[in-house]
ZAFILO-900284 format. One record per residue (C-alpha): x, y, z; residue number from 1. Coordinates in Angstrom, 1 decimal, decimal comma. Layout:
<sites>
+--------+--------+--------+-----+
:      X :      Y :      Z :   n :
+--------+--------+--------+-----+
:      X :      Y :      Z : NUM :
...
+--------+--------+--------+-----+
</sites>
This chain:
<sites>
+--------+--------+--------+-----+
:      X :      Y :      Z :   n :
+--------+--------+--------+-----+
:    0,0 :    0,3 :    0,0 :   1 :
:    1,2 :    3,7 :   -1,2 :   2 :
:    2,0 :    5,1 :    2,1 :   3 :
:    1,0 :    9,7 :    1,7 :   4 :
:    5,5 :   10,6 :    0,4 :   5 :
:    5,5 :    7,4 :   -2,7 :   6 :
:    2,5 :    9,5 :   -3,4 :   7 :
:    3,5 :   12,4 :   -3,3 :   8 :
:    6,6 :   11,3 :   -5,1 :   9 :
:    5,0 :    9,7 :   -7,6 :  10 :
:    2,8 :   13,1 :   -8,4 :  11 :
:    6,2 :   14,7 :   -8,5 :  12 :
:    7,4 :   12,5 :  -11,3 :  13 :
:    4,4 :   12,1 :  -13,2 :  14 :
:    4,1 :   15,9 :  -12,9 :  15 :
:    7,3 :   16,2 :  -15,2 :  16 :
:    7,2 :   16,0 :  -19,1 :  17 :
:   10,3 :   13,6 :  -18,8 :  18 :
:    8,9 :   11,6 :  -16,2 :  19 :
:    5,8 :   10,8 :  -18,5 :  20 :
:    7,7 :   10,0 :  -21,5 :  21 :
:    9,5 :    8,2 :  -20,1 :  22 :
:    6,8 :    6,1 :  -18,9 :  23 :
:    5,6 :    6,4 :  -21,7 :  24 :
:    8,6 :    5,0 :  -23,5 :  25 :
:    8,3 :    2,0 :  -20,5 :  26 :
:    4,6 :    0,7 :  -22,0 :  27 :
:    5,2 :    1,1 :  -25,9 :  28 :
:    8,8 :   -0,9 :  -25,9 :  29 :
:    6,4 :   -3,6 :  -23,5 :  30 :
:    3,8 :   -3,9 :  -25,3 :  31 :
:    6,4 :   -4,4 :  -28,4 :  32 :
:    7,9 :   -7,0 :  -27,1 :  33 :
:    4,3 :   -8,4 :  -26,0 :  34 :
:    3,0 :   -8,3 :  -29,3 :  35 :
:    5,9 :  -10,5 :  -30,6 :  36 :
:    6,0 :  -12,9 :  -27,5 :  37 :
:    1,7 :  -13,3 :  -28,6 :  38 :
:    2,3 :  -13,9 :  -32,3 :  39 :
:    5,6 :  -16,5 :  -31,2 :  40 :
:    3,2 :  -18,0 :  -29,3 :  41 :
:   -0,4 :  -18,2 :  -31,9 :  42 :
:   -2,1 :  -15,8 :  -30,3 :  43 :
:   -5,1 :  -14,3 :  -31,7 :  44 :
:   -4,5 :  -11,8 :  -34,4 :  45 :
:   -7,5 :   -9,6 :  -33,3 :  46 :
:   -5,4 :   -9,4 :  -29,8 :  47 :
:   -1,8 :   -9,1 :  -31,0 :  48 :
:   -3,1 :   -6,1 :  -33,1 :  49 :
:   -4,5 :   -4,3 :  -29,4 :  50 :
:   -0,7 :   -4,5 :  -28,6 :  51 :
:    0,1 :   -3,8 :  -32,1 :  52 :
:   -2,5 :   -0,9 :  -32,1 :  53 :
:   -0,5 :    0,9 :  -28,6 :  54 :
:    2,6 :    0,5 :  -29,3 :  55 :
:    2,2 :    2,3 :  -32,4 :  56 :
:   -0,3 :    5,1 :  -30,6 :  57 :
:    1,7 :    5,6 :  -28,1 :  58 :
:    5,1 :    6,1 :  -30,3 :  59 :
:    2,9 :    8,5 :  -32,1 :  60 :
:    2,3 :   10,6 :  -28,2 :  61 :
:    5,9 :   10,8 :  -27,2 :  62 :
:    6,6 :   12,7 :  -30,6 :  63 :
:    4,2 :   15,0 :  -29,8 :  64 :
:    6,4 :   15,5 :  -26,4 :  65 :
:    9,6 :   15,9 :  -28,3 :  66 :
:    8,6 :   17,9 :  -31,0 :  67 :
:   10,9 :   20,8 :  -29,6 :  68 :
:   13,6 :   18,5 :  -29,0 :  69 :
:   16,0 :   20,1 :  -31,3 :  70 :
:   16,1 :   23,1 :  -30,1 :  71 :
:   17,3 :   21,7 :  -26,9 :  72 :
:   19,7 :   19,4 :  -28,5 :  73 :
:   21,6 :   22,5 :  -30,9 :  74 :
:   22,2 :   24,1 :  -27,3 :  75 :
:   23,1 :   22,1 :  -25,9 :  76 :
:   25,9 :   21,3 :  -28,9 :  77 :
:   26,5 :   25,1 :  -29,4 :  78 :
:   27,5 :   24,7 :  -25,3 :  79 :
:   29,7 :   21,5 :  -25,8 :  80 :
:   31,6 :   23,8 :  -28,1 :  81 :
:   32,8 :   25,1 :  -24,7 :  82 :
:   34,6 :   21,3 :  -23,7 :  83 :
:   38,2 :   22,3 :  -22,9 :  84 :
:   38,7 :   18,6 :  -23,5 :  85 :
:   39,3 :   18,0 :  -27,2 :  86 :
:   38,4 :   14,4 :  -27,1 :  87 :
:   34,9 :   15,0 :  -25,2 :  88 :
:   34,1 :   18,4 :  -26,6 :  89 :
:   34,2 :   15,8 :  -30,3 :  90 :
:   31,6 :   13,3 :  -28,7 :  91 :
:   29,6 :   15,2 :  -27,2 :  92 :
:   29,4 :   18,0 :  -30,4 :  93 :
:   28,8 :   14,8 :  -32,6 :  94 :
:   26,2 :   12,8 :  -29,9 :  95 :
:   24,0 :   16,5 :  -29,4 :  96 :
:   23,9 :   16,8 :  -33,5 :  97 :
:   23,1 :   13,5 :  -34,4 :  98 :
:   19,7 :   13,7 :  -31,3 :  99 :
:   18,8 :   17,3 :  -33,1 : 100 :
:   19,4 :   15,2 :  -36,8 : 101 :
:   17,0 :   12,3 :  -34,9 : 102 :
:   14,7 :   14,6 :  -34,0 : 103 :
:   13,9 :   16,3 :  -36,8 : 104 :
:   13,2 :   13,7 :  -38,7 : 105 :
:   10,9 :   12,9 :  -36,0 : 106 :
:    8,5 :   15,9 :  -36,8 : 107 :
:    8,1 :   14,4 :  -40,4 : 108 :
:    7,8 :   10,9 :  -39,3 : 109 :
:    4,6 :   12,1 :  -36,6 : 110 :
:    3,2 :   14,5 :  -39,9 : 111 :
:    3,4 :   11,2 :  -42,2 : 112 :
:    1,5 :    9,2 :  -39,0 : 113 :
:   -1,1 :   10,9 :  -38,5 : 114 :
:   -2,3 :   12,4 :  -41,9 : 115 :
:   -0,6 :   16,1 :  -41,8 : 116 :
:    1,6 :   16,2 :  -43,9 : 117 :
:    3,3 :   13,0 :  -46,0 : 118 :
:    6,6 :   13,9 :  -47,5 : 119 :
:    7,2 :   11,4 :  -50,6 : 120 :
:   10,0 :   10,4 :  -49,5 : 121 :
:    9,3 :    9,3 :  -45,8 : 122 :
:   11,0 :    6,2 :  -45,9 : 123 :
:   14,4 :    7,2 :  -46,9 : 124 :
:   13,7 :   10,4 :  -44,2 : 125 :
:   13,3 :    7,7 :  -41,7 : 126 :
:   16,4 :    6,1 :  -42,3 : 127 :
:   18,4 :    9,1 :  -41,9 : 128 :
:   16,6 :   10,0 :  -38,2 : 129 :
:   17,9 :    5,9 :  -37,4 : 130 :
:   21,7 :    6,7 :  -38,8 : 131 :
:   21,3 :    9,9 :  -36,4 : 132 :
:   20,6 :    8,0 :  -33,6 : 133 :
:   22,8 :    5,3 :  -34,2 : 134 :
:   25,5 :    8,0 :  -34,5 : 135 :
:   25,2 :   10,3 :  -31,7 : 136 :
:   24,8 :    6,9 :  -29,3 : 137 :
:   28,1 :    5,8 :  -30,9 : 138 :
:   29,0 :    9,0 :  -29,7 : 139 :
:   27,9 :    8,9 :  -25,6 : 140 :
:   29,9 :    5,5 :  -26,3 : 141 :
:   33,1 :    6,6 :  -27,5 : 142 :
:   33,1 :    9,4 :  -24,5 : 143 :
:   31,6 :    6,7 :  -22,4 : 144 :
:   35,3 :    4,9 :  -23,1 : 145 :
:   37,6 :    7,8 :  -22,7 : 146 :
:   36,2 :    8,6 :  -19,5 : 147 :
:   36,4 :    5,0 :  -18,2 : 148 :
:   40,4 :    5,6 :  -19,2 : 149 :
:   40,6 :    9,7 :  -17,7 : 150 :
:   38,4 :    7,8 :  -14,5 : 151 :
:   40,8 :    5,3 :  -14,0 : 152 :
:   44,2 :    7,2 :  -13,8 : 153 :
:   42,8 :    9,9 :  -11,7 : 154 :
:   41,6 :    6,6 :   -9,3 : 155 :
:   45,5 :    5,8 :  -10,0 : 156 :
:   46,6 :    8,9 :   -8,6 : 157 :
:   43,8 :    9,2 :   -5,7 : 158 :
:   45,8 :    6,3 :   -4,8 : 159 :
:   49,1 :    7,7 :   -4,5 : 160 :
:   48,1 :   10,1 :   -3,0 : 161 :
:   46,1 :    8,5 :   -0,6 : 162 :
:   49,6 :    6,0 :    0,6 : 163 :
:   50,8 :    9,7 :    0,9 : 164 :
:   48,8 :   10,9 :    3,3 : 165 :
:   49,0 :    7,6 :    5,5 : 166 :
:   52,7 :    7,2 :    5,5 : 167 :
:   52,9 :   10,8 :    7,1 : 168 :
:   53,3 :   11,0 :   10,1 : 169 :
:   51,4 :   14,4 :   10,9 : 170 :
:   48,5 :   14,6 :    9,1 : 171 :
:   46,0 :   16,9 :    8,7 : 172 :
:   41,8 :   17,2 :    8,7 : 173 :
:   42,2 :   18,9 :    5,9 : 174 :
:   44,3 :   16,3 :    3,7 : 175 :
:   41,8 :   13,7 :    5,2 : 176 :
:   38,4 :   15,9 :    4,7 : 177 :
:   40,3 :   16,5 :    1,0 : 178 :
:   41,0 :   12,8 :    0,0 : 179 :
:   37,8 :   11,3 :    1,3 : 180 :
:   35,9 :   14,6 :   -1,2 : 181 :
:   38,0 :   13,3 :   -3,6 : 182 :
:   37,2 :    9,9 :   -3,5 : 183 :
:   33,7 :   10,2 :   -3,6 : 184 :
:   33,2 :   12,4 :   -6,2 : 185 :
:   35,5 :    9,7 :   -8,2 : 186 :
:   32,8 :    7,1 :   -6,8 : 187 :
:   30,1 :    9,4 :   -8,2 : 188 :
:   31,2 :    9,7 :  -11,8 : 189 :
:   32,1 :    6,3 :  -11,8 : 190 :
:   29,1 :    5,3 :  -11,2 : 191 :
:   26,7 :    7,8 :  -13,6 : 192 :
:   29,8 :    6,9 :  -16,3 : 193 :
:   29,6 :    3,0 :  -15,7 : 194 :
:   25,8 :    3,6 :  -15,6 : 195 :
:   25,0 :    5,8 :  -19,1 : 196 :
:   27,4 :    3,2 :  -21,0 : 197 :
:   25,5 :    0,0 :  -19,9 : 198 :
:   22,4 :    2,7 :  -21,2 : 199 :
:   24,1 :    3,4 :  -25,1 : 200 :
:   24,5 :    0,1 :  -25,1 : 201 :
:   21,4 :   -2,1 :  -25,6 : 202 :
:   19,8 :    2,0 :  -26,4 : 203 :
:   22,0 :    1,5 :  -29,3 : 204 :
:   20,5 :   -2,3 :  -30,4 : 205 :
:   17,1 :    0,0 :  -31,4 : 206 :
:   19,0 :    1,8 :  -34,5 : 207 :
:   20,6 :   -0,8 :  -35,2 : 208 :
:   18,0 :   -3,6 :  -36,1 : 209 :
:   15,3 :   -0,9 :  -37,5 : 210 :
:   18,3 :   -0,3 :  -39,6 : 211 :
:   19,0 :   -3,8 :  -40,7 : 212 :
:   22,6 :   -3,7 :  -39,0 : 213 :
:   21,7 :   -6,2 :  -36,5 : 214 :
:   20,0 :   -9,4 :  -36,6 : 215 :
:   17,2 :   -8,8 :  -33,6 : 216 :
:   13,4 :   -9,4 :  -33,4 : 217 :
:   10,8 :   -7,5 :  -31,5 : 218 :
:   11,2 :   -9,2 :  -28,7 : 219 :
:   15,2 :   -8,4 :  -28,5 : 220 :
:   14,4 :   -4,9 :  -29,5 : 221 :
:   11,4 :   -4,6 :  -27,4 : 222 :
:   13,3 :   -5,8 :  -24,5 : 223 :
:   16,6 :   -3,4 :  -25,1 : 224 :
:   13,6 :    0,0 :  -25,0 : 225 :
:   11,7 :   -1,6 :  -21,3 : 226 :
:   15,4 :   -1,8 :  -19,6 : 227 :
:   17,0 :    1,9 :  -21,3 : 228 :
:   13,3 :    2,7 :  -20,2 : 229 :
:   13,6 :    1,7 :  -16,5 : 230 :
:   17,8 :    3,2 :  -16,5 : 231 :
:   15,9 :    6,5 :  -17,7 : 232 :
:   13,1 :    6,8 :  -15,3 : 233 :
:   14,8 :    5,1 :  -12,4 : 234 :
:   17,3 :    8,3 :  -13,0 : 235 :
:   14,6 :   11,2 :  -13,1 : 236 :
:   13,1 :    9,6 :  -10,2 : 237 :
:   16,3 :    9,9 :   -8,4 : 238 :
:   16,5 :   13,5 :   -9,5 : 239 :
:   13,2 :   14,4 :   -8,4 : 240 :
:   12,5 :   12,2 :   -5,6 : 241 :
:   16,6 :   11,8 :   -4,4 : 242 :
+--------+--------+--------+-----+
</sites>
């Protein structure tokens, strides 16, 4: 039974556009997985179609949520140009650019789906969007690998500092406090980098399958979407509720 605090936390989550969109994404990919599961188990066509329709309509609904996403990614891409590290700057800009063009393509895909405007080359636009999505996730994965290397160097340097402090006869409280703060920051950065990398590694299955570059059935794609949706929902929940 939900407590008042639990209901308040859930309402805080649903009061955000990101929270609602990620919840819809979870249900959409569950419907995609379940439709495939029903198909494999010989369920009636009407039952399968019900879940396919749910997946389709939720997909279109989510596109309405994200109509202005290109503006967000364009702004993030511009801000990324100020990153000092060359590798992180390049991968960040590449990721934001990829997502910008992916969401731009989704505007036309949505317009076509609701019969508002039907581009003659919608198939090419859809394929371009999937390629841009793949490109963005690939850039994020490269960034993650680079960050892992940086974190390894930081961990090594921190270990050297720890040994130096331990071997010092007179240890100041400031040194110890600073060391603990660095250890805490390192642990937090390692967790965030690993979390993002896992999410990206699973998420890239979806555009790869859509482009035919990876032989993954609807069940696998559905499970990939379910997994990354839960990860994104967890991130948003912690951001709002601690």
